[in-house]
C-alpha positions as CSV (number, residue, x, y, z in Angstrom):
1,M,-44.0,-17.7,1.1
2,K,-40.9,-18.2,1.0
3,F,-38.1,-16.0,2.8
4,T,-33.9,-16.4,1.4
5,K,-31.5,-17.1,3.8
6,P,-30.0,-13.4,4.2
7,D,-26.2,-14.0,3.9
8,L,-24.2,-13.4,7.1
9,H,-20.6,-13.1,5.3
10,L,-22.1,-10.1,3.1
11,L,-24.1,-8.7,5.7
12,I,-20.8,-8.7,8.0
13,L,-19.1,-7.0,5.2
14,C,-21.9,-4.5,4.5
15,I,-21.4,-3.4,9.1
16,A,-17.7,-3.0,8.6
17,S,-17.9,-1.4,5.4
18,V,-20.6,1.4,7.4
19,V,-17.8,1.9,9.9
20,L,-15.3,2.5,7.8
21,F,-17.0,4.9,6.6
22,A,-18.4,6.3,10.3
23,I,-14.6,7.0,11.6
24,G,-13.7,8.3,8.5
25,G,-16.4,10.7,7.8
26,A,-16.3,12.0,11.4
27,R,-13.4,13.4,11.8
28,V,-12.9,13.7,7.9
29,F,-13.8,17.3,7.7
30,H,-10.4,17.9,10.6
31,A,-7.6,16.5,8.4
32,S,-6.8,15.3,4.9
33,N,-3.3,16.9,5.1
34,D,-2.0,13.7,3.0
35,F,-4.1,15.3,0.9
36,V,-4.0,18.4,0.6
37,P,0.3,18.5,-0.9
38,V,-1.4,16.2,-3.8
39,Y,-4.6,18.7,-4.6
40,A,-2.7,21.6,-4.5
41,G,0.2,19.9,-7.0
42,A,-2.8,18.9,-8.8
43,R,-3.5,22.7,-9.3
44,C,-0.3,23.7,-9.1
45,L,0.4,21.0,-12.3
46,L,-3.1,22.8,-14.2
47,H,-1.9,26.3,-13.5
48,G,1.6,26.0,-14.7
49,C,3.3,27.0,-11.3
50,N,5.5,23.9,-9.1
51,P,3.8,21.9,-7.2
52,Y,7.5,20.8,-5.6
53,D,7.8,24.5,-3.7
54,P,5.4,25.3,-1.0
55,S,5.2,28.9,-1.6
56,Q,3.6,28.3,-4.9
57,L,1.8,25.6,-3.4
58,E,-0.4,28.0,-0.6
59,P,-1.6,30.5,-3.4
60,E,-3.7,27.8,-5.6
61,F,-4.4,25.8,-2.1
62,F,-5.7,28.9,-0.8
63,Q,-6.9,30.5,-4.2
64,A,-9.3,26.9,-4.7
65,G,-11.4,27.5,-0.9
66,G,-8.0,25.7,1.8
67,K,-8.2,26.9,5.1
68,P,-4.7,27.5,7.3
69,S,-5.3,25.4,8.9
70,D,-5.5,22.7,7.4
71,L,-1.6,22.6,5.9
72,P,0.2,19.8,6.5
73,S,3.6,21.1,8.3
74,W,5.4,21.8,5.1
75,Q,8.9,20.4,7.1
76,I,7.5,16.7,6.7
77,D,4.7,16.8,3.9
78,V,7.4,18.5,1.5
79,P,6.4,17.2,-1.9
80,V,8.1,14.6,-3.3
81,Y,5.5,12.5,-4.8
82,P,5.8,11.5,-8.8
83,P,4.6,13.9,-11.7
84,S,1.3,12.0,-13.1
85,T,0.4,11.8,-9.7
86,F,-0.5,15.6,-10.0
87,L,-1.7,14.3,-13.6
88,V,-3.9,10.9,-12.3
89,L,-5.7,13.1,-10.0
90,S,-5.4,17.2,-11.5
91,P,-9.6,16.8,-12.6
92,L,-10.0,16.7,-8.7
93,A,-8.0,19.6,-9.1
94,L,-10.8,21.3,-11.2
95,L,-13.0,21.6,-8.1
96,R,-12.7,23.2,-5.7
97,F,-10.9,21.9,-2.3
98,P,-14.2,21.1,0.5
99,V,-16.3,19.6,-2.7
100,A,-12.2,17.7,-3.4
101,R,-11.7,16.4,0.1
102,L,-15.4,15.0,-0.1
103,L,-15.3,13.1,-3.1
104,W,-11.9,11.6,-2.3
105,F,-12.8,10.6,1.0
106,L,-16.0,9.0,-1.0
107,L,-14.2,7.8,-3.7
108,N,-11.2,5.8,-1.5
109,G,-14.1,4.6,0.7
110,C,-16.2,3.6,-1.9
111,L,-12.6,1.3,-3.9
112,F,-11.7,0.2,-1.0
113,V,-14.8,-1.3,0.7
114,T,-14.8,-2.6,-3.8
115,A,-11.2,-4.4,-2.8
116,A,-12.7,-6.2,0.1
117,G,-15.4,-7.8,-1.3
118,L,-13.5,-8.5,-4.5
119,I,-10.7,-10.6,-2.0
120,L,-13.6,-12.0,-0.1
121,S,-15.0,-13.6,-3.5
122,I,-11.4,-14.8,-4.3
123,C,-11.1,-16.9,-1.1
124,P,-11.2,-20.2,-1.0
125,R,-15.0,-21.7,-0.1
126,S,-13.6,-23.0,2.6
127,H,-13.3,-21.7,6.1
128,R,-15.2,-18.5,5.2
129,W,-15.3,-17.3,8.4
130,L,-12.2,-17.4,7.9
131,S,-12.2,-15.4,5.2
132,T,-15.1,-13.0,6.4
133,T,-13.3,-11.8,10.1
134,L,-10.7,-10.8,8.2
135,V,-11.1,-8.7,5.8
136,S,-13.8,-7.2,8.0
137,F,-11.1,-6.6,10.5
138,F,-9.1,-4.2,7.4
139,L,-12.3,-2.8,6.9
140,V,-12.9,-1.3,10.2
141,T,-8.8,-0.3,10.9
142,A,-9.0,1.4,8.6
143,G,-10.9,5.0,8.6
144,I,-7.7,6.5,9.7
145,L,-6.4,6.2,5.7
146,L,-9.6,8.0,5.0
147,V,-8.8,10.9,7.8
148,L,-5.9,11.6,6.5
149,G,-7.0,11.6,2.7
150,Q,-3.6,9.5,2.3
151,P,-2.9,8.3,-1.8
152,A,-2.3,5.3,-0.3
153,V,-5.6,4.0,-0.6
154,F,-6.5,5.1,-4.1
155,A,-3.4,3.4,-5.1
156,I,-3.7,0.0,-3.1
157,S,-7.1,-0.3,-3.8
158,L,-6.7,0.1,-6.9
159,V,-4.2,-2.7,-7.5
160,I,-5.9,-4.6,-5.2
161,I,-9.1,-4.7,-7.6
162,G,-7.1,-5.1,-10.7
163,S,-5.3,-8.1,-9.3
164,C,-8.6,-9.3,-8.0
165,L,-10.4,-9.6,-12.0
166,F,-7.1,-10.4,-14.0
167,L,-7.2,-13.7,-11.0
168,R,-10.9,-13.9,-12.0
169,G,-10.5,-13.0,-16.0
170,D,-13.1,-10.9,-15.7
171,L,-12.6,-6.7,-17.1
172,V,-9.1,-7.4,-17.5
173,P,-8.7,-4.3,-19.9
174,L,-10.2,-1.9,-16.9
175,G,-8.2,-3.8,-14.3
176,A,-5.1,-3.1,-16.8
177,F,-6.0,1.0,-16.9
178,L,-6.8,0.3,-12.3
179,F,-3.0,-1.0,-12.3
180,L,-1.7,1.9,-14.6
181,L,-3.9,4.4,-12.4
182,S,-2.1,2.7,-8.5
183,L,1.6,3.0,-11.0
184,A,0.9,7.1,-12.0
185,L,-0.1,7.7,-8.2
186,K,2.5,5.2,-6.2
187,P,4.7,3.0,-8.2
188,Q,5.8,1.8,-5.2
189,I,2.8,0.3,-3.8
190,G,1.6,-2.2,-6.8
191,G,4.9,-2.3,-9.1
192,F,5.9,-5.5,-8.4
193,L,2.6,-6.9,-8.6
194,V,2.2,-6.2,-11.3
195,V,5.5,-7.5,-13.0
196,Y,4.5,-10.9,-11.1
197,F,1.6,-10.9,-13.3
198,L,4.1,-10.0,-16.8
199,V,6.8,-12.6,-15.8
200,Q,3.7,-15.4,-15.1
201,R,2.3,-14.5,-18.4
202,I,-1.0,-13.7,-16.1
203,Y,-2.4,-11.4,-19.2
204,W,0.7,-10.5,-19.6
205,R,-0.3,-8.0,-22.3
206,Y,-2.0,-6.0,-20.8
207,A,0.0,-6.2,-17.8
208,A,2.7,-4.5,-19.8
209,A,0.6,-2.3,-21.0
210,A,-0.1,-0.8,-18.0
211,L,3.1,-0.5,-17.3
212,A,4.0,1.3,-20.6
213,G,0.8,3.5,-19.6
214,A,1.8,3.9,-16.3
215,A,5.7,5.7,-17.8
216,V,3.6,8.2,-20.8
217,L,2.0,9.4,-18.1
218,L,5.0,9.8,-16.0
219,L,6.6,11.3,-19.2
220,C,4.0,13.9,-20.1
221,A,3.5,14.9,-16.3
222,G,7.1,15.7,-17.0
223,L,6.9,17.5,-20.6
224,I,3.6,20.1,-19.2
225,L,5.3,20.6,-15.8
226,G,9.1,21.8,-18.0
227,H,6.5,23.4,-20.2
228,H,5.7,26.5,-17.9
229,P,8.0,29.0,-17.0
230,H,7.2,28.8,-13.2
231,S,7.6,25.2,-13.5
232,A,10.3,24.6,-15.2
233,G,12.8,23.4,-12.3
234,W,10.6,20.7,-10.9
235,A,13.7,18.1,-11.5
236,S,16.0,20.7,-9.4
237,T,12.9,21.0,-6.8
238,L,12.0,16.9,-6.9
239,R,15.6,16.5,-5.9
240,A,16.0,18.9,-3.3
241,N,12.6,18.1,-1.4
242,L,14.6,14.0,-1.9
243,S,17.9,15.3,0.0
244,A,16.0,17.1,2.5
245,T,13.2,14.2,3.6
246,L,16.4,11.2,3.3
247,S,18.6,13.0,5.1
248,P,19.4,12.8,9.0
249,G,16.2,14.3,10.8
250,G,14.0,14.5,7.5
251,S,11.1,12.9,7.7
252,A,11.8,9.9,5.5
253,D,15.5,9.6,7.5
254,P,15.0,6.0,8.8
255,R,17.3,6.3,11.4
256,P,16.4,5.4,15.3
257,A,17.5,9.0,16.2
258,N,14.8,10.6,14.0
259,R,11.6,10.1,16.1
260,Q,9.5,10.6,13.0
261,A,10.6,6.4,11.8
262,I,8.4,5.3,14.0
263,G,5.5,4.2,11.1
264,D,8.4,3.3,8.7
265,E,7.5,0.2,7.3
266,N,10.6,-0.6,4.8
267,L,13.9,-2.4,6.3
268,Q,16.3,0.0,6.0
269,A,14.2,1.4,9.9
270,L,15.9,-2.3,10.8
271,T,19.8,-1.9,9.2
272,S,20.2,1.2,10.0
273,I,19.9,0.9,13.5
274,F,23.0,-1.5,13.0
275,V,25.2,1.0,10.8
276,T,24.8,4.4,10.6
277,R,26.2,5.8,6.9
278,A,23.8,6.0,5.0
279,G,24.8,4.4,2.1
280,Q,25.7,1.8,4.2
281,F,22.1,0.9,5.6
282,N,20.4,1.0,2.2
283,A,23.0,-1.1,0.8
284,A,22.2,-3.8,3.6
285,A,18.6,-3.2,3.1
286,Y,19.0,-4.0,-0.6
287,A,21.0,-7.5,0.1
288,I,18.9,-8.2,2.7
289,F,15.9,-7.5,0.3
290,L,17.3,-9.2,-2.6
291,G,18.1,-12.4,-0.8
292,L,14.2,-12.7,0.5
293,F,12.8,-12.1,-3.1
294,G,15.9,-14.5,-5.0
295,A,14.3,-17.3,-2.4
296,G,11.0,-16.7,-3.2
297,I,11.3,-17.0,-6.9
298,V,13.2,-19.9,-6.2
299,G,10.2,-22.0,-4.2
300,V,7.6,-20.9,-6.9
301,L,9.5,-22.1,-9.5
302,R,8.9,-25.0,-7.5
303,A,5.4,-25.1,-6.6
304,N,3.1,-26.2,-8.3
305,R,1.7,-23.4,-10.7
306,G,-1.6,-23.0,-10.6
307,T,-4.4,-21.1,-8.6
308,E,-3.1,-21.8,-5.1
309,L,0.4,-20.7,-5.9
310,H,-0.9,-17.5,-8.1
311,L,-2.6,-16.5,-4.9
312,V,0.1,-16.6,-1.9
313,A,2.7,-15.8,-4.1
314,L,1.3,-12.4,-4.8
315,G,0.7,-12.5,-1.0
316,A,4.0,-13.2,0.4
317,L,4.8,-10.0,-2.5
318,S,2.6,-7.7,-0.9
319,I,4.7,-7.7,2.5
320,L,8.2,-8.2,0.5
321,T,6.6,-4.8,-1.5
322,L,7.3,-3.1,1.5
323,T,10.6,-3.4,3.0
324,P,12.9,-2.5,0.0
325,V,12.4,1.3,-0.5
326,Y,10.0,4.3,1.7
327,H,6.6,3.1,3.1
328,R,4.9,4.1,6.8
329,F,2.0,2.1,8.2
330,Y,-1.0,2.8,5.9
331,D,1.2,0.8,3.2
332,T,0.7,-1.9,5.1
333,R,-3.1,-2.3,4.2
334,L,-2.2,-4.1,1.1
335,L,-1.7,-7.0,3.2
336,L,-5.6,-7.2,1.9
337,L,-4.5,-9.0,-1.3
338,S,-2.7,-11.6,1.5
339,I,-5.7,-12.7,3.3
340,P,-6.9,-15.5,0.0
341,A,-3.4,-17.3,1.0
342,V,-4.2,-16.9,4.9
343,V,-6.7,-19.4,4.3
344,I,-5.2,-21.7,1.6
345,V,-2.2,-21.7,4.1
346,F,-4.7,-22.5,6.9
347,Q,-6.6,-24.7,5.3
348,K,-3.7,-27.5,4.4
349,R,-1.1,-26.0,7.6
350,R,-3.5,-25.8,10.7
351,V,-0.8,-24.3,12.8
352,L,1.2,-22.5,10.5
353,G,-2.0,-20.6,8.9
354,A,-2.9,-19.8,12.1
355,V,0.2,-18.1,12.8
356,I,-0.3,-16.2,10.3
357,A,-3.3,-14.5,10.3
358,V,-2.5,-13.6,13.6
359,L,0.2,-11.7,12.2
360,T,-1.4,-10.7,9.8
361,V,-4.3,-9.0,11.7
362,L,-0.9,-7.4,13.8
363,T,0.2,-5.4,11.2
364,T,-2.6,-3.1,10.7
365,I,-1.8,-2.4,15.0
366,S,0.8,-0.6,15.3
367,V,1.6,0.5,19.0
368,Q,5.0,1.9,18.6
369,Y,3.6,5.0,18.3
370,R,1.9,5.4,22.3
371,V,5.4,2.9,23.6
372,Q,7.4,5.9,21.9
373,I,5.2,8.0,23.5
374,F,5.3,6.2,27.4
375,L,8.9,6.2,26.8
376,L,9.2,10.1,26.4
377,Q,7.1,11.0,28.7
378,Q,9.1,9.0,31.3
379,G,12.8,10.5,30.6
380,K,13.4,6.8,29.1
381,W,14.1,7.2,25.4
382,Q,17.5,7.2,25.6
383,N,17.9,4.2,27.4
384,V,16.0,2.1,25.0
385,L,17.5,3.5,22.4
386,G,21.5,2.9,23.8
387,N,20.2,-0.9,23.1
388,K,19.8,-1.9,19.7
389,F,18.1,-5.4,20.6
390,L,15.5,-3.8,22.8
391,F,14.6,-0.7,21.0
392,I,13.6,-3.2,18.1
393,L,11.7,-5.3,20.0
394,L,10.1,-2.7,21.8
395,L,9.6,0.3,18.9
396,R,10.7,-2.1,15.4
397,Q,7.7,-4.5,16.3
398,Q,5.9,-4.0,12.8
399,N,9.3,-4.9,11.0
400,L,10.1,-7.6,12.3
401,I,6.0,-8.8,12.3
402,L,6.8,-8.2,8.3
403,L,9.2,-10.7,8.2
404,T,8.4,-12.9,10.0
405,L,5.3,-13.4,7.8
406,F,7.5,-13.0,4.8
407,F,9.7,-16.8,6.6
408,L,6.5,-17.9,7.1
409,Y,5.1,-17.9,3.9
410,L,9.0,-19.1,2.5
411,A,8.0,-21.4,4.4
412,A,4.6,-22.7,3.3
413,I,5.3,-22.0,-0.6
414,F,8.4,-25.1,0.3
415,S,6.9,-27.8,2.4
416,V,3.0,-27.3,0.9
417,R,1.8,-28.7,-2.0
418,F,-0.6,-26.9,-3.9
419,S,-3.3,-28.0,-6.1
420,N,-3.2,-27.4,-9.8
421,A,-6.0,-24.7,-10.8
422,A,-8.0,-27.2,-13.2
423,S,-8.8,-29.7,-9.7
424,M,-9.4,-26.5,-7.5
425,E,-13.7,-26.8,-7.5
426,S,-13.4,-25.4,-3.6
427,Y,-12.1,-21.8,-5.5
428,P,-14.4,-19.4,-7.6
429,V,-11.2,-18.6,-9.2
430,H,-10.3,-21.0,-11.0
431,E,-9.0,-22.4,-15.3
432,P,-10.0,-21.1,-17.6
433,A,-10.1,-18.2,-15.6
434,I,-6.0,-17.4,-15.5
435,P,-4.9,-18.2,-18.4
436,L,-1.1,-18.6,-18.6
437,H,0.0,-17.5,-21.8
438,R,-2.3,-14.5,-22.8
């Protein structure tokens, strides 16, 4: 009797998935604070109240079986999601909160595991242990996203699954639908990635349909809110919430004096250290982003067009996506999409690939928060705050890592000769899986 040799890579992925669910499941019923605003907001969309007004959100939440202990701090977690977010999550709002929370946990966990499995499937077949190690690490460290009930994991998982389907040429209509849902929920997560497929003409009609569909959902949600008397003023409430979050001391204020900005990944968390006025540090951040984006475009246009280039470009773009507008530490899980790029660079430039792999791991590990607590306890906060470069080294490490990673990818794009898709027998993804003009 012959026994099939077990696939150790698949076994490790399964173990990592079990760890993910175990870590998340141990605390999910005592947290899920980030799920409450979108769940209650979706109920408001269905019942005609304003999803951006906490005084209207709370009654809906309590009627659905929520408890006061489950509520977030509205000063920190003031609702600023687009209206389409509530429309996408409206099926969950039909359920009682305890049931919806459990289903949300299971759904997000399964989607993220699926995304990880698909990423592993499109990695080069060489250096499989590197691929498996990186993918598994992303899984076992993502439990906090499930604990918080953070919608980012839903949007990230969908855009990664959709990207894999587009690259493999499998179930492309499903991939486009997943793109649509991700964009409608959190457009800042996958917007640039979907546009990449559109510009590169990789199933571009489906990519365009996803963008258009997300816009339609946004319009429909706005019309639904505007139709009811209690939610007719949703736009002005949303603007007030946005203003409050971006003002000094607000939850999205990137200035160094704001201790909540410790988890911000966008460039404003760096530029605001040197320029205090919002208009100026935003302009500086946008200018840096455009410069990096332009350099990336030049590099991609000069490189050989094929599967390797697409994977490396998407990896670099997953990093650049986090820089122009507000992103938190949990959004770095989007770099799961960059793992095939890490392996490609590693097999061509061993040292460069190893450095990129290490820095990719470090994006998921944040010691900034603990350093900040230590400085506050020791009374050293003001001293560090007065030294700009020391502040960056101690409390903006992840921002520096992201910038360094993107520059390393630029170096790879400009210096590495990528293979054409037609000659890549070592890849599970190859022509005609990536059509250039469909």
